[in-house]
N, C-alpha and C positions, 0 to 999 in steps of 0.2 A: 339203286342197289350197293355202289360200290362203297358208300357212306355208310351203310352197315357194315359188311363187311368188315374196312379200315375199324367201324366202333369195335368189332365182337373182338379183331385180334389186338387193340390196343388194352382193351378188360384186357385178354386171355395174356399176355406179357406181362403188362404190370400186373397180376396175380401171378404169376411166372417173378419177373424181379422180387417181390415182397419175401418171395419167400428164397430169394434166394442170394440176396446181399442183410444182413444184420442190424446196417441202420442207412436210409440212403433220404439225406440232409437238402429242401432245395429253398434256395435264399433268393430275393431281389425276383421271383416271376413276376411281379407286377410289373414291371421294367418290358415285356414282352410284350406288343401291341394287340390287340386283338379279334386287330381286321386291319386288312392292308398290307400290302406289298411289304414284305418283309425276308428281310435275309443272318440268319442264325451263321455262325462262325468263331468255330468248336478248336482249341485243343483238341489234338487228337493222343487218346497214348493207349485203347484196351481195347482196339478193332470194334465188332460189328459192337460191342456190349454198345460205345459210344453216344451214337446212332439211338440204338431203343432208349437209354436215358435220358438224351435230348426230346427226340417222337413222344414220351409217356410223359415228358412235365413241363414242357416248354407250355403244354394249352394251345398247341394250334398243331390242324394235322401238315405236313412237311416235308417236300419231294427232296429225296436225300442223293447229294450223288455218292456214288460205290465203287471201291476201284472195278474193273470192266472183268479182271479173273476171275470171279465168282459166279455173270453169269454166263460162263459157259455150255455147263445143260440146259437145255430148252426147258424143262419139269420147272430147275432155278429159277428160267429166267424168266418164267410166266412169275411166281409165284413174290418173285421181289416185286417185278415193276407192279401188280396189286397190289403190291404196298409204297407204292408211293416212290421207289428206289430209280435213279438211273445211274448207266455205266460210265462210268470217267476213266480214259484212258491213260497209261502214261507212258514214260521211256521205254524202262522195264515190256512193256505188254506186245512193244516191234515196234520199229516208225510207221509202220505204211497204216500201221492204225490209232494214228494220234489227230489227223486229216476230220475221223469220227465224233473229238470234239466240239466241232464245228456245228453239228446239229444240236448234240447236248450242251451248246452255251446257245445254241438260239430257243432253245424249248425253254430253260432256263428265263430266260429274258422274256418270251410267253409269259411264260408260269407270274412272271412277277409285274407282266404292262394292265395282268389284270386281278390282282389283291392274292397271287398266292404266298406259298413262306416258297426259301426254296434253306437247304440248310446242307452245309461243308462241313472241310479240315482240307484248312487253309495251306495247313502245312507240309500236306500233299502225301505225307504218310503217317504211319503207327507206333510209335514209339513209345517204351514202356519206360524212360526218362523220365526224368522229374524236371523239364526243359523245355521252353515253345522256342520249337526250333523257325530254323527265316520260314518265312510264307514262300506261297508262291504265288505267280501273279494273276492265275486261270480266279480265284472267286474279284480281283479288278474288272477283267477284260467283265467278268460278265454286269458287271456293275454298271457303266460303261458302255460295253453296247446298251444297256435295256436302256439307261439315257440316252442314247445316238438314233434309236429304231423305236420306241415311244420316249418321248421327254417329256410328256405330260405324266408320266410315273411319280406317284410320292412317296421314295423306299426304305425305310430307315435298316438300318444293323445294326441286332444286337449280339456284344459278342458275351464268349459261354468259359467258364471257366471248368473243368469234369478235374475231381480233386481226388486220390482212391488213394486208403490209405496204405495199403498191399493188395498191386491191381493183380497178384493171379493165387489173392490167397481166396479158398472158402474158411468162417462166409464171411463176407469182407466188407468193410462201411467206403462211402458213396457220401462226396457233397459236388453238386450244381449249383456256382454263383452266374447268374447275370450280370451282366454289366450293363449299363444306361447307352439308351438306344442313340447309334449316330446317324445326324441326316445330313443331307449333302450339302449343307452351305459348311456343315463342318468342313470340308478336302474340297468341295469342288471348283475349281477355276478352270478361264480360257485353255492354258497348259497341258494338257492331259495326260504329260509327262510328268510334268508336276501334280496335279493332283492323282495318282498311282501311287506317284512313292512316298506321300503326306495317307494316301488313304493305307496303307501299307500298317507305315509308321503306329500312328496311329488303332488298328485292332491291331499289334502284336502287342504295344501298352499296354493296351486295355487287357488281355486274353493272359499278358506276366501281371498285371497285378489280380486277378481273377483265381487264375492256379498257381502254383509253389513256381517257382524259374532259379532254377543253378545258374548260374553262369557255365560256361564249359570250363574257364581257367579253374583248376581246381577242386573239379564236378565230384572228385572221390570222396578227397577231405571233409568236405562240403556235406556232402551228403552221410559218409558217417559220422561228424560230428553234433548233425540233425537226429541221426538214431543213439547215438548216447546220449542225447534229451529227449530220451522218447518223447520223436515230436511228433505234433497232432498233425498228418498231414488234411488234413480236412479242413483246416481254418489256416485257408493262404495267405491272410492279412499278415497274420502273426508270426509263421513263418519267415516271409519275405522279409518282414521286417526283422525279424535275430540274421537271416545272411545280410541284408545290408548297413545293418550294426556292428558286422563282425565279434557276431556274440556275444555283444553287451546289453540287448536288448531283449531277452528271449525268453516270454513268457506263452511256450510255448505246449507243453507238456501233457500228452493225453490222457484222458479219461480211465485210471483203471481200474476193473472190475475184480473185486473176492471170490466170482464166480467160473474162475477155470479149471479148476476139479470138475466142478458139476457140469460143467459145459464138455466139458470131452469126455466126463459120459453116455451125455446123449449122442454125440455124438458118432459114440463107439455104438449105443443104442439104431442109429442113425444106421448105419453101415451093415448091423442085420437085419437090419428090415430090407434094404434094398440091396443086401448083397448081389444076383445076380446085376443087377444096375454098373454097383460099383468095379466090380468087379472085368464090365464095358470098360471102364471110364480107365480103371485103371492099368491092367493090359492089352489094349486093346488100341484107345482112342488117344490115349496121352503120350505111349511112345513115339508117338506118328505129328504129333504136334510141332514141328522146326521151329514156330518163334511164341517167344516166350508170351509177348500180347494178344494170343490167341486163346492159349488156356481161357480163361474166364467167357471166352468166346463161346466154344467148346463143352466147356462141363452148364453152363446155362441152357444147351440147347438141351442135353441131355437130363436138366431139371424138367421142361416144356414138354418132354417128346416120351420117352422111356419110362421113368420114375410114372406119370400118370398109368402110361401101359401096364405098367407092371402091379401097381394096387389094384385098378381092373383085372385085371387076368385074375388074381389071388384073391382081391376081393371076391371076385362070380365061379367062384369054384368056391371059396368056405360056405356063402354063399347055396349056391346046387349041393352043397356035401352035409353041412351042419345046420344052414339057417342063416337069413337073412340078419337074423342078430349077429353073426359072428362075421358077417362079410363088412357091414358097417360097423363093428367093434374094430374091425381090421384098419380101415381107413381112416375112424378120428383114432386110435391111437398111432399111426404111424404118422400123422399130421401134423399133432397132439404133440411128437416128441421131435419132426422137424421142427415147425417154428421153434421149440426148446432144444434145437443144437446153434439154428442159424440166429435168434437174436439175442441169447442171455450175452 
């Protein structure tokens, strides 16, 4: 039953992402093994959206480690757990909660020993900056506890780079780059501390190659130069080459569209068609968002909840007043306008 539920949810979330993002590019998905114990590790820019993009495009049903603060309400807790999400506690959640991670990490080891997939963000927090931050030791603890408790586990680690053109914009584009699997023999030795350091370095370097990484030194200046070049941040290899060459080798310009005016017209029409939902977003929800990393997540939440509800209410009203044809015409027209506003 849960398998069917996960398929239904994944289909609906995929449909929502299709209407939310202008383009979603997936590269090297063949690097993700179709079966066997798997740990997916990714950079983390854009709150819950990051997890959804990986869940939809990895080809595997994954158990996701998610910040514990979103599990506080019983109904949300039950829903998130039904989607294979597990709470992970941080110092900011209180020192007394950190010990709860012991059972969560143990659960991850058990899942991996059974050939399941666990996905996490080893940076430990999200940040919209175009840099890969220092990795926490949490993911290495899961890896080595798995080997200690279940030594026969053949675990592969696949690094992922998520790249947003402008993470908080609508309609944005995103590219997902899957890296080459890292296997036990690549980092494991009899010295656990040495193995931990080696694994962290390998994963960090892999992710830095799969997403734009601007070093902390002169971050603002480097980002300004890239924006002046109209850099295509969906192409991290080209952007990183540009940075590393001190802007001497910069074939990074993104593709420009000549349809900006037409796109603006359809965006305006879409706002008119969805005016109550748009008003809720602009006047109530968006002003309450304190972290820019949550903008896309909450906007997407409206796309898959209030928008369908509003379409259904208006369509049923038109059907009962003027006939079925009017209601269907409204829904089709709104969906076509939405696609043109997003995809152009």
